C-alpha positions in Angstrom: -8.1 25.9 -16.1 -7.7 22.2 -15.2 -9.9 19.9 -17.4 -13.0 18.7 -15.6 -12.0 15.1 -15.5 -8.5 15.8 -14.2 -9.9 18.0 -11.5 -12.3 15.3 -10.5 -9.6 12.7 -10.5 -7.4 14.8 -8.3 -10.1 14.4 -5.6 -9.2 10.7 -5.6 -6.0 11.6 -3.7 -7.5 14.2 -1.5 -10.0 11.9 0.2 -10.2 8.1 0.8 -10.1 6.5 -2.7 -13.4 4.8 -2.7 -15.3 7.7 -1.2 -14.1 10.0 -3.9 -14.6 7.5 -6.7 -18.1 8.4 -7.7 -17.0 12.0 -8.3 -14.1 10.8 -10.4 -16.3 8.4 -12.4 -18.6 11.3 -13.1 -15.8 13.6 -14.1 -14.1 11.0 -16.3 -17.1 10.4 -18.5 -15.5 11.8 -21.6 -12.1 10.2 -21.1 -10.4 7.7 -23.4 -12.7 4.7 -24.1 -15.8 6.6 -23.1 -16.0 9.1 -26.0 -19.5 9.8 -27.3 -21.3 12.1 -29.7 -23.5 14.9 -28.5 -27.1 13.8 -28.2 -26.3 10.1 -28.5 -28.9 8.7 -26.1 -27.4 5.2 -26.0 -24.0 6.6 -25.0 -25.6 8.7 -22.3 -27.4 5.7 -20.9 -24.1 3.7 -20.9 -22.4 6.6 -19.2 -25.0 6.8 -16.5 -24.9 3.1 -16.1 -21.1 3.3 -15.6 -21.5 5.9 -12.9 -24.2 4.0 -11.2 -22.2 0.8 -11.2 -19.2 2.6 -9.7 -21.4 4.3 -7.1 -23.0 1.0 -6.2 -19.6 -0.6 -5.9 -18.4 2.1 -3.6 -21.4 1.7 -1.4 -20.9 -2.0 -1.1 -17.2 -1.5 -0.4 -18.0 0.9 2.4 -20.2 -1.7 3.9 -17.5 -4.2 3.6 -19.3 -6.3 1.0 -16.2 -6.7 -1.1 -17.6 -9.5 -3.3 -20.6 -7.3 -4.1 -18.3 -4.4 -4.8 -16.2 -6.5 -7.2 -19.3 -7.5 -9.1 -20.5 -3.9 -9.4 -17.1 -2.7 -10.7 -17.0 -5.5 -13.2 -20.4 -4.3 -14.5 -18.9 -0.8 -14.9 -15.9 -2.3 -16.8 -18.3 -4.2 -19.1 -19.7 -0.8 -20.1 -16.3 1.0 -20.6 -13.5 -1.6 -20.6 -11.0 1.0 -21.6 -11.5 3.3 -18.7 -8.7 3.0 -16.2 -10.8 4.0 -13.2 -13.0 0.9 -13.3 -10.0 -1.4 -13.3 -8.4 0.6 -10.5 -11.5 0.4 -8.3 -11.8 -3.3 -9.0 -8.3 -3.8 -7.8 -9.0 -2.0 -4.6 -11.9 -4.2 -3.9 -9.9 -7.3 -4.7 -7.2 -6.3 -2.4 -9.7 -5.7 0.4 -11.0 -9.2 -0.3 -7.3 -10.5 0.1 -7.2 -11.5 -3.6 -3.7 -10.1 -4.2 -3.1 -11.8 -7.6 -6.4 -10.6 -9.0 -5.8 -7.1 -7.7 -2.4 -7.1 -9.4 -4.0 -8.1 -12.7 -6.6 -5.4 -12.4 -4.0 -2.7 -11.6 -1.9 -4.0 -14.5 -4.8 -3.4 -16.9 -5.5 0.0 -15.2 -1.9 1.0 -15.9 -2.3 0.1 -19.5 -5.5 2.1 -19.9 -4.3 5.2 -17.9 -2.3 7.8 -19.8 -1.0 11.3 -19.8 -4.6 12.7 -20.0 -5.1 11.8 -16.4 -1.6 11.7 -14.8 -3.1 11.8 -11.2 -5.0 8.6 -11.6 -2.0 6.9 -13.2 0.1 8.1 -10.3 -2.3 6.5 -7.9 -2.2 3.2 -9.9 1.5 3.2 -9.9 1.6 3.8 -6.2 -0.8 1.0 -5.3 1.0 -1.4 -7.6 4.4 -0.7 -6.0 2.8 -1.2 -2.6 1.3 -4.5 -3.7 4.7 -5.8 -4.8 5.9 -5.1 -1.2 2.9 -7.0 0.3 3.8 -9.9 -1.9 7.5 -9.6 -0.8 8.6 -9.3 -4.4 11.4 -7.0 -3.4 13.2 -6.5 -6.8 9.9 -5.9 -8.5 8.8 -3.5 -5.7 11.9 -1.4 -6.1 11.4 -1.3 -9.9 7.8 -0.3 -9.4 8.6 2.4 -6.9 11.2 3.8 -9.4 8.5 3.9 -12.1 6.3 5.9 -9.6 9.2 8.3 -8.9 9.8 8.9 -12.5 6.1 9.6 -13.2 5.9 11.9 -10.2 9.0 13.9 -11.4 7.5 14.1 -14.9 4.1 15.3 -13.7 4.7 17.6 -10.8 1.0 18.5 -10.5 -0.2 14.9 -10.5 -0.5 14.8 -6.7 2.3 12.3 -6.4 5.2 12.3 -4.0 8.6 11.1 -5.4 10.1 11.2 -1.9 7.7 8.5 -0.8 9.0 6.2 -3.5 12.6 7.0 -2.6 12.0 6.3 1.1 10.3 3.0 0.2 13.3 1.9 -1.9 15.6 2.8 0.9 13.5 0.9 3.4 13.6 -2.2 1.2 17.3 -2.0 0.8 17.8 -1.6 4.6 15.5 -4.6 5.3 17.3 -6.8 2.7 20.7 -5.8 4.2 19.4 -6.7 7.7 18.1 -10.0 6.4 21.4 -10.9 4.8 23.2 -10.1 8.0 20.8 -12.2 10.0 21.2 -15.1 7.6 25.0 -15.1 8.2 24.4 -15.2 11.9 21.8 -17.9 11.6 24.2 -20.1 9.5 26.9 -19.7 12.2 24.4 -20.7 14.9 23.5 -23.8 12.9 27.2 -24.7 12.4 27.7 -24.6 16.2 24.8 -27.0 16.6 25.6 -29.5 13.8 29.3 -29.3 13.2 30.8 -29.0 16.7 32.7 -25.9 15.7 31.8 -24.1 18.9 33.9 -24.7 22.0 32.9 -23.5 25.4 35.3 -21.1 27.0 35.6 -21.8 30.8 34.6 -18.9 33.0 37.3 -17.1 35.0 38.1 -19.0 38.2 36.3 -22.1 37.2 38.0 -25.4 38.1 38.9 -27.8 35.3 36.5 -30.6 34.8 37.5 -33.8 36.6 39.0 -36.5 34.4 
């Protein structure tokens, strides 16, 4: 039977990420960085506080209060800094707020905290990271990130990841770069005709020579 926190995390990919997030946060309570002894009231309080902060962040995100969502997710991270989920959600909110460098940093931390205990969440983190590299037009980094995603998807077949998606993105990047290179050659030739006088007009058929 699938561990409870892994099953909950799987829901993250079966529904819009930030709608499913409260379920994931609840199911991930005992994951790395959040371990606690039975009957430890302080740990239970912190755990509930983490869940509440994530839920609050999700509600604010849904209402497009991205700054408020960022603040809530940071509160959750303060309680459990080693939980990958909090950093992942923070990155989602930062991306929505158009803070790409901050989202990149948050997902980088999320990737460090995620591990084989929750391959589904890590797959999601790898996916959004590769996508972000494309948004930033860091093509070589994007291709490398997609390859990491593909390798993870192949390694964990039940993680809800799709290696073919990564492969198609790499192919699309290669095609785009090839087209850009071709266009650059054409552009340079056009510039040469304007600046260097290389281009000579060919008279149309039947046209009379210009008078001297």
